[in-house]
C-alpha positions as a Markdown table, in Angstrom:
| # | Residue | x | y | z |
|---|---|---|---|---|
| 1 | Met | -3.8 | -25.2 | 23.5 |
| 2 | Thr | -7.0 | -23.5 | 21.9 |
| 3 | Tyr | -9.3 | -25.0 | 19.7 |
| 4 | Lys | -8.0 | -23.4 | 16.7 |
| 5 | Lys | -4.6 | -24.7 | 17.1 |
| 6 | Val | -5.4 | -28.5 | 17.8 |
| 7 | Leu | -7.2 | -27.9 | 14.7 |
| 8 | Thr | -4.3 | -26.7 | 12.7 |
| 9 | Ile | -1.9 | -29.0 | 13.7 |
| 10 | Gly | -4.7 | -32.1 | 13.0 |
| 11 | Ile | -5.3 | -30.6 | 10.0 |
| 12 | Ala | -1.3 | -30.1 | 9.0 |
| 13 | Val | -0.6 | -33.8 | 10.7 |
| 14 | Phe | -3.8 | -34.9 | 8.1 |
| 15 | Ile | -2.1 | -33.4 | 5.3 |
| 16 | Leu | 1.5 | -34.5 | 6.1 |
| 17 | Glu | -0.4 | -38.6 | 6.0 |
| 18 | Leu | -1.6 | -38.0 | 2.8 |
| 19 | Ile | 1.4 | -36.8 | 1.0 |
| 20 | Leu | 3.7 | -39.5 | 2.8 |
| 21 | Ile | 1.6 | -42.8 | 2.8 |
| 22 | Pro | 1.1 | -42.6 | -1.4 |
| 23 | Gly | 4.5 | -41.3 | -1.5 |
| 24 | Trp | 5.7 | -44.6 | 0.4 |
| 25 | Phe | 3.6 | -46.8 | -2.2 |
| 26 | Tyr | 5.4 | -45.2 | -5.3 |
| 27 | Leu | 8.8 | -45.3 | -3.7 |
| 28 | Ala | 8.9 | -48.8 | -2.5 |
| 29 | Gln | 6.3 | -49.9 | -5.1 |
| 30 | Pro | 5.5 | -53.5 | -3.3 |
| 31 | Gly | 5.2 | -56.3 | -5.1 |
| 32 | Ser | 2.3 | -58.4 | -4.8 |
| 33 | Gln | 3.6 | -61.0 | -2.7 |
| 34 | Ser | 4.2 | -59.0 | 0.0 |
| 35 | Ala | 0.5 | -57.4 | 0.5 |
| 36 | Met | 0.1 | -60.4 | 3.6 |
| 37 | Asp | 2.9 | -59.1 | 5.1 |
| 38 | Leu | 1.8 | -55.4 | 5.3 |
| 39 | Leu | -1.4 | -56.3 | 6.4 |
| 40 | Pro | -0.6 | -56.2 | 10.2 |
| 41 | Val | 0.6 | -52.4 | 9.9 |
| 42 | Ile | -3.2 | -51.2 | 9.8 |
| 43 | Pro | -4.0 | -52.6 | 13.1 |
| 44 | Val | -0.5 | -51.7 | 14.8 |
| 45 | Leu | -1.2 | -47.8 | 13.3 |
| 46 | Phe | -4.6 | -48.0 | 15.1 |
| 47 | Gly | -3.0 | -49.4 | 17.7 |
| 48 | Ile | -0.6 | -46.6 | 18.3 |
| 49 | Asn | -3.0 | -44.2 | 17.4 |
| 50 | Leu | -4.9 | -45.2 | 20.1 |
| 51 | Leu | -2.4 | -45.7 | 23.2 |
| 52 | Phe | -1.2 | -41.8 | 22.6 |
| 53 | Gly | -4.9 | -41.2 | 22.5 |
| 54 | Ile | -5.8 | -42.5 | 25.5 |
| 55 | Leu | -2.2 | -41.1 | 27.3 |
| 56 | Phe | -3.2 | -37.8 | 26.0 |
| 57 | Tyr | -6.7 | -37.6 | 27.3 |
| 58 | Arg | -5.2 | -38.7 | 30.7 |
| 59 | Ile | -2.9 | -35.9 | 31.5 |
| 60 | Lys | -6.0 | -33.9 | 30.2 |
| 61 | Lys | -4.3 | -32.5 | 26.8 |
| 62 | Pro | -6.3 | -31.3 | 24.1 |
| 63 | Val | -3.6 | -33.1 | 21.5 |
| 64 | Gly | -5.4 | -36.8 | 22.7 |
| 65 | Leu | -8.1 | -35.6 | 20.5 |
| 66 | Leu | -6.1 | -35.7 | 17.7 |
| 67 | Phe | -4.6 | -39.0 | 18.1 |
| 68 | Phe | -8.2 | -40.5 | 18.3 |
| 69 | Ala | -9.1 | -39.1 | 14.8 |
| 70 | Asn | -5.5 | -40.0 | 13.5 |
| 71 | Ala | -6.5 | -43.4 | 14.9 |
| 72 | Ile | -9.2 | -44.1 | 12.1 |
| 73 | Leu | -8.2 | -42.2 | 9.5 |
| 74 | Ala | -4.2 | -43.2 | 9.0 |
| 75 | Pro | -5.0 | -46.8 | 8.6 |
| 76 | Leu | -8.5 | -46.3 | 6.6 |
| 77 | Leu | -5.9 | -43.9 | 4.1 |
| 78 | Phe | -3.5 | -46.6 | 4.4 |
| 79 | Phe | -5.8 | -49.2 | 3.3 |
| 80 | Ala | -7.0 | -47.2 | 0.7 |
| 81 | Ala | -4.0 | -46.1 | -0.3 |
| 82 | Trp | -3.0 | -50.2 | -0.8 |
| 83 | Ile | -5.7 | -51.2 | -2.7 |
| 84 | Met | -5.3 | -48.3 | -4.9 |
| 85 | Trp | -2.0 | -49.4 | -5.6 |
| 86 | Phe | -2.6 | -53.0 | -5.8 |
| 87 | Thr | -5.9 | -52.2 | -8.0 |
| 88 | Tyr | -4.3 | -49.6 | -10.9 |
| 89 | Trp | -0.3 | -49.9 | -10.7 |
| 90 | Ala | 1.1 | -52.9 | -9.2 |
| 91 | Lys | 2.8 | -55.1 | -12.2 |
């Protein structure tokens, strides 16, 4: 895989996350009582991406770098959408 192809895949995955995570909040409209129930999702997202990153790094695939970057970006995006949902749109 070339650097440009890995970068293109990374940008595509990030755009997909930007659409799916806020879209899920809009469709599910979680209530404030579920705030503590979904909070463990953030470390799970981090852990899954980190494990995939380590796995692909070990087998010398450049896509492993995407999982390391996604391990940081996905939980931050989820947390930001979570805070914005309860600050501005939750009833």
